C-alpha positions, 0 to 999 in steps of 0.5 A: 450702826452696829451699836444701835445708836441712832444717835451717833448714826445720826451726826456723821450725816449731814441732810438731805443725803443720799444713797446709791446702789446698784438697784436705784438712788435714794435721798434722805432728807429728814432725820425720820427718814434716815432714823427708818434707813437705819432701822431697815438697814438694822432689822436685816443685819439682825436677820443675817445674824449681825456679821461684824463689818470690816471697813478699811479706807483706800482712799480720801482726798480732799477735793477743796478744804469744805469735800473729802472724797473718800472710797472705802472697802467693806468686808462681813464677817460671820464665825469666821467667814467672810459672806460675801466678796467685799464692796468697794463705797464711795462717799463724800462729805462736808465740813460742817461747822467744823465736822465732816460728814457725809453728803453722799455715798455709793455703794458696790452692792453685787451681792447683798439682796438683803441690803441693796434695796434699802439703801438704793431704790429700785430704777424704774 
């Protein structure tokens, strides 16, 4: 996402894919829907001055030969300063045609009004 390469980004997912935040849940069933989300997130980060996103794997486990459950932590850094507390993301990856692809992700975004609504539709 940081490079703006949608094709590389899209190759990481098995559609339909689902994202959840405390705001709610969204499902992206088509490449067009995934592209719209990608563009929204890129625009939001551009408005924030394109902070660097640093991801660190906290835990990953092979649930079965075709499924990995993982948790990574994301930190956002701009000019040497962290913008907010790190937030965890829990993802389920599926092995599809020999490649691992993201099937779902849960973002524990408590202080991110720019990104949380894009990844999780408002409950209601």
